[in-house]
C-alpha positions, 0 to 999 in steps of 0.5 A, a space after each residue: 394512408 401513411 405518407 411512407 407509402 406515398 410517392 411524391 411527383 417527381 421523386 424517384 425511389 433510390 435504385 440498387 446498383 446494377 452488377 454486370 456479369 461476364 458472359 462466360 465466353 472468352 473475352 476476345 479483344 482488339 488492340 483498341 478494345 484492350 486500350 478502352 478497357 484500360 482507360 475504363 478501369 483507370 477512369 472508374 478508379 479515379 471516379 471511385 477515389 473521388 467519391 471516397 473523398 466526398 461525404 454525402 447522402 444516400 445517392 453518393 453512396 449508391 454512386 460509390 457502390 455502382 462505381 465499385 461494382 463497375 470497377 470490379 467488372 472491368 478489372 475482371 474483364 482486363 484479367 480475362 482479356 485475350 488480345 487478338 491482333 489482326 491489324 493489317 493482316 491479309 486474311 481473305 476470310 472474315 475473322 475477329 477484328 475484320 472490317 467487312 462491307 456487305 450488301 443487304 438483300 435490298 441493295 443497301 451497303 453496310 460496314 461492320 467490324 467484328 470486335 469484343 463484347 465490351 467494345 461492341 456498339 451495333 449502331 456504329 457497326 461494331 459487332 460482338 464476335 458472338 452475335 448472330 450477325 458475326 456468326 453469319 460473317 465469320 469465315 466468309 470471303 468476298 464474293 460469298 453470300 451468307 444468311 444472317 439468322 435474325 428474330 425478325 426473319 433471315 436476311 441474305 448478305 453478300 460479302 463485298 470486301 474483307 479488310 483488316 485495318 492497320 490502326 
C-alpha cells in the first residue's frame, strides 16, 4: 500500500475551516451581548492581522482562513444585531433580557437569563431566546406554572421571580 494513504499514529489530517451561518431568526442582543460581539470582532480582526504578518505552514493558512470566516460571521451578526435593552425594567412577565428563577418539578431551584443566540451558554444559565426553554418562559409571570417541552419529556416549572438586572 502506498504511504500516501497510511496515517501515522498521532498525525491528524488537516481540517477544513468551519463556516458559521446565521440562524435566519432576528439577531436580538442584550447590551452585554452587543459589547461581547464588538469585542469578538475586534479580537478576531487583531488575530487575523497577526496571522497575515506571519509566514507559515498549511496549519497557519487554515488558522487564517478560520479567523477570516469567523470575522465575517461576527461582523454580519453585528450588522444584524437588534438591541433589546430591558435593563432595570419593571415588567411583571418574562421578556428578552429577563433573569428568571424557577422551581423544577423535583423542587430544585434554577436561574436563567433570556439572551441572544451568540451570548447563550446553557451551563451558565444564559438561554437562547429561541430555545424551547425560553419559549416556555416567555410571557409567564411569577407564580405561574409553565411546561418546558423537552426531547426527554416535558418538565413542569413554577416561575418564582422575574427580574431585569440593571447591569
